[in-house]
N, C-alpha and C positions, 0 to 999 in steps of 0.2 A: 194396606192401611188407609183409612179415610184421612185425607189431608185437610178436611174442614171439620173443626170441633167447636161446639158451642158449650161453654161452661155457664150454667144457669144458676143464678140466685145466690152465689157465694158472697161473703163479706170481704170486699176488696180493701186491703190495708196498703195504702200507697200515698206517698207525698203528704204525710201528716193527717190523713183522713181515713175513716172507715165508712164505706158505702156499699150497700147491697147492689150489685151490678152483674150484668151478663158480659162475658168476654168471648168474642168470636175469633178463632184462630184459623188462619188460612196459609197454607204453604210455609209454615214455620214462623209466621209473624202474627202479631196482634192486629187483626183487620179492623175490629170495631169494639168499642166499650160503650155500653148504654144500659139504661135502667131496665129495658125490656126488649130483647131482640127476638123476633118471631122466627122460629127455626124452619129451615128448608127440609124437605123430606130426605134429601141426600146427605144431610149433616149427621155427624155423631153428636148426640146431646147428652151432657153429663150434669146430673142434678147435684148441686153443691150447697143446697140450703143448709144453713147452720155451720158450714165450714168457712174457714178463713183462707183467702187467696192472697199470697204475698209474692212480690218479685223474688225470683231465685236469688239465693245468697251468693256473694262473690267473695271467695276466700283468698286474700292477697299473700298468704304465706303457708305453703305446705311443702313437705318432703315426702315424695311418693317413691323414692329409693331406686328408681330405674333410670339409667343402667347401673349395674355393678353391685347392687345391694339387695337383689330381689329375693333373698331368703327372708327379708323383713317385710317386703311389700312390693307392689308393682303398680303401674299406672292403671291397669284394668281393675284390680281389686280395690284400690283406694278410691278411684273415681266412682266405682260402684257404691262404696260406702258413703261417698260424698253426696251422690244424688239421693240415696236413701235418707240422708239427713237434710235435704233441701238445699244443698250447695250445688248450684248449676254451673259455676265457673270457678276455676282455681288458677293460681299463679305459683309455679313450682320452683324450688331453690336449686342452686347449681352445685351443691356439695355432694354430688353423686360420684360414682367411680367409673370412668375418670371424671375429675372435676370439669365443669363446663367452662373452660377457659379460652376456647377459640370458637370461631364461627362454625367450623365443621362439626364440632361436638354439640354445639347448640342446635344446629339443624338436625343432627341425629335424634335429639330429644323431641323435636317437633314431628319428625317422621314417626316416632313411637306413639306420640300423642294422637296423631291422625289415625293410626291403626287401632289403638287400644282404649282411648279415653271415652267414657260414657258422658262426661261433662265437657263443657267448653274449657279451653286450656291456653295458658301462656307459660313461658319459661324465662326465668331471669338469666342474663349473662353474668358470669362470675368474674370477679377482679382478683388479681394477685399482685405481688410486688413486681412482677415482670411482664405483665401482658397488656399494658395500657394501649398499645397500638391495636391489638385485637378488640379490646373493649370499644374503641372509637369507631369500629366498623359496624357496630350494632345498629339495626334499623329501628328507630323509635315508632314507626307506624305499626309494626307487627311483633314487637317484643316489649314486654311490660316494663322492664327496667334493668338496671345494673345492680348487682348485690355485692356489698363489701362487708366482709367479716372483720370488724374491728375488735376481734377477740378470737380465741382459739377455735379452730374448726378442722374439718377433714382435709387431709392432704396439704396442698400448697395454697390454702386460701386465707391464711391469716395475713392481713395487710397491716403491718405494724411500723412501716416506714412513714414518717411524717412527710418526707419529700414526695413519696408515691401518693399519699393521700392528697396533698396539695395539687399534684399533677392531675389526679382523677377529678377532684372537686372543681378545678379550674377549667378542665377541657371537656368533660362529659356533658353533652347538651340535654340528655334525657334524665328521667327520674333516677336517683340513686337511693337504694334502700340499704340500711345499715343494721348489722347486729353489733350492739355496743356493749362491750365489756373490756376493761383494760387488762391486758395480759400480764403486765408486770405486777400489778396489784394482786391478781389471782395467784401467781407463782409465789409471791411472798406469803400469802395466806395459806397456801398448801404447805409450805415449809413450816410455818407456825403450827398447823394442825398435826403434821407428822411428828413434830417435837413433843406435842402433847399426847397424841394417841398412838403413835407408831403408824403401821400400815392399816390398822383396824379403826379407821376414822368412821364415826357414826354418820348415817345419812342426814341426821339433823344438823350437821355442820355445813351442809351444802350452801345455805344462804349466807353463811359467814365467810366461806371460801370465795364464793362468787358474790361478793358483798355489794352493799349499797354504794360504797365508794368506788368499786370497780366499774359499776354501771354508770354512775354519774360522771366520773372522770372521762369516760369514753364518749358518752352521749353529749356531754357539754363540748367536747372537742369537735364532734361531728357538726353540732349546731354552729359553733364558732367558725369552722371552715366553710360551712354553707353560707353564712352571712358574709364572710369575707369575699367569696367568689360569686355570690348570687345563685348558688346551686339549688336545684329542686331536690330537696332532701325529705325522705320518709324514714323515720326511726321506728324500727320494729320492736315488738314485745316489751313495752315499758313495764318494769317490775318493781319500781320504787316510787314512793310519794315524792321524794326529793326531785326526781327528774321532771315532774309536772311543771316546775318553775321555768323550764326551758321552752314551753309551748304557749302559744297565743290563742285566745278565744274571742278576740275583739274584732276579727274580720271574717267574712264568709269563707267557707272552704275553698270556693273557686279562686279566691285571691291569695290563699296561703302558699308560700314557697317552702315552708317547713311544717311537716305534719307528723303525726304519731299514731301508733297502733297499740291496742290492748288485746291480749289473748285470753281465751276462755279460762284457762287454768289459773292465770294470775288474778282473775276476778272471782274464782270459785274456792280455791284451796288456800291454806295458810300453813305456816311452819309447824303448828301444833299437830298437823296430820302426818308428818314424817314418821312418827312413832307407829302409826297404823299402816300407812301405805308405802313407806320406804321408797325404794327406787321407782315405784310406779308413778310417783309425782316428782321425780328428779328431772328437771328441765334446765336448760341454759337459755336465758338468765334464770336464776333460781326463784322458786316460790319463796316469798319472804314473810314478813310479819302480817298479822291481821290488819294492822293500821295501813300497811302498804296496799293490801288487797282492797280495803275500803276506800282509800284515796284514789286508786286506779278506777274503781267503779264511779266515784264522784267525778273524776276527770272525763269519763265517758258522758256522764250526765250534763256536765257544763261545757262540753265541746273543746276542752283542751286536748283530748284524745279523739281522733277523727274516725277511726274504723275499729271494728271488732273482727278478729281473725282467730285461727286455731294454732298455727305452728305445728300442725299435725306431723309427727315425727316418730313412726313406729319402730320398735325393736322387738326381738323375739323374747318370749318368756325366759328362755335359757340365759339370754344376755342380761336381762333385768334381775335375774336371781343372784348375780355376782355381788361382791363386796363393793364398798364405795368407789374406789379408784377404778374398778373394772366394769361396773355397771354403767352403760351408756346413758346419756341424757336425752330425754324426749319421750313422747307418748302419743297414742292415736286419739283423735278428737273429732274428725269431720262428721261422723255419723250422728253425733249428739250435741254439737255446738248450738244449733238453733233451738232444740228443745230445752237445752240448759238455760239459754237466755229467756225463753218463754216461761220457764219456771220462775225466773226473777220477775217477770211480768205478773205471774200469778201471785207472787209474794208481795206485790205492791212496790217493788224497788225501782221499776222503770216501765215506761209505757211501751206497748207493742209498736206504736208508730216510731218511737226512738230506736227500738231494736231494728226495725226495717231500714231506718235511715243509716244506722252504723254498719249493717251487714249487707246492704244492697245498694242504696243510693250513694252513700259516701265513697265506697270503693270505685264506683263508676265515675264519680266526679274527680276523685283524686288521681286516678290513672287515665282519665279521659277516654273511657271505654266506649266504643261505638255501639249505640242502640241496645244497651243492656242496663240492668240495674233498676229499671222502673217498669211499671205497668202502663204503657202508653201505646196508642195507635201508631203503627209503623215500626215498633220495636220488636226484637225477637221475642217469641213466646217462651221465655224462661220463667216458669211459675212453680211455686210450691203451695200445695193445698194442705192446710193444717186442720186436724180434728181437735177442737178445744175440749171435747167431752170424752175423749178416749185416752186413758193413761197408758204408759209403757214402762216396764221395768227392764233395765239393761241386764242381760244375762249372756253367758257364753254362747247360748244357742241362737241368739238373734244378732250377734255381732258379725259384721261383714268384713272387718279388717283381716288381712292375711295373717297378721300376728296373733289374732284370736283372743285379745284381751282389751279391756278398757279401764281407765281409772274411775269410771262411773259404774262399774259392776255393782249390782245391788241397789242402785238408785232408782226410785220411781219418779218419772216425769209426768206431769199432769196433762201435757199435750202430746200428740203423736203426729208424725208425718203421714198424711193420708195418701198423697200422690205427688209426683214431681214431673214436670214437663221441661224438656230441654229442646230449644228450637222447635217447639210445637209438638214434639214427640213425647208420648207418655212412656217414660223410662222406668218409673217406679210406682207401684200401686198396692196399697194394703199389705205391706210387708214383703212384697216380691218385686224383683227386677223383672219387668215385663217386656222390655225392648232393649236390644243392645245396639241400637243406632248410635253411631259415633258423634261426639260433639264437634264444635267448630273452633278453629283458631281465633282467639280474640284479636280485634283490631282496635287501634287507638287513634283518636282525633288530635294529633299533635302537629 
């Protein structure tokens, strides 16, 4: 493979601007960016006139299910879908089987990532009520953060002891990411739903069981603890308008100690669609009212919410076909997250520069990722080329997730991913995975 590639004439969308530029890639890095680079005979030259070149997206919340849940997904299949969707780096969650609750199990996941991931990767260390000492051994240079489930999760990962939370928030020096839903509130809501419906609870009750109050009670506690201890806190998948009051947009992201994430599904769907889509849009936290969806989108626009992610969490069709209490929460999104946001661009709801900020620049700033998230000389050549003139309709035939389905099936997006480069390697082009070169472990400047 030629390790020198010249991308000619694309519209580079980066750092708030759109400029027609050439990008020279050498040995995995961006060597030069200029208005007109004269090619050498030994270079591979790619004509991208009329195409958009974006920095590769960085997804700070995915569940790729390996180890232990590989009937749903694995790191190879889901990273393949990610790069096909323009996501060149991901951060994966610890609620696999076994849960990632000690350093040995964390290293096991990094070993799998090195062998299997087509995208760049990092894995969160998980917290429980009993593993604070293991958490404190985590290296903030090469691990993205610590994940706390302040709401029910797989196995032993519900952290519901305030003493434990105080211990973690006061002692962990690195970024803490939280899933915020109050378990006591949810249990009370389940009891009430069963009294009303028995075991046959409709899927449309999900946003009332995993309610606004459950979310706000937990996220406000996380913010209170972070302020008390000076913790670096990142609250995942905001799902209610009410929670936006907890976050600040008066200081630059670089200076924020408390940040927030919005996910694609909370910005796209609303409770009216449970009748049509049922368990296929059952996530935790729940998709709620249209007013919540619209407020979250506005929170992205006005920078109360700092990043856009997926919470990609696949389950099999057989699992999703179950009744309310048996159907698991979560769904696959990495292949279509960027084109979904570009559809919002096409619809005049957000600028493409703002999408790039929230899906590439901001995750790099927030996690202090080394040499990624921007199109800059000296940075890794993680790039996604978008065709603004070629639409794509999501069908079972072009879905790359192992689970074989998407909540976007049947949707036509007006942009498509033309090609994706990871560390300068062309890994995806025109609908096909063309190279299975493995990604790199993310490093963090902390």
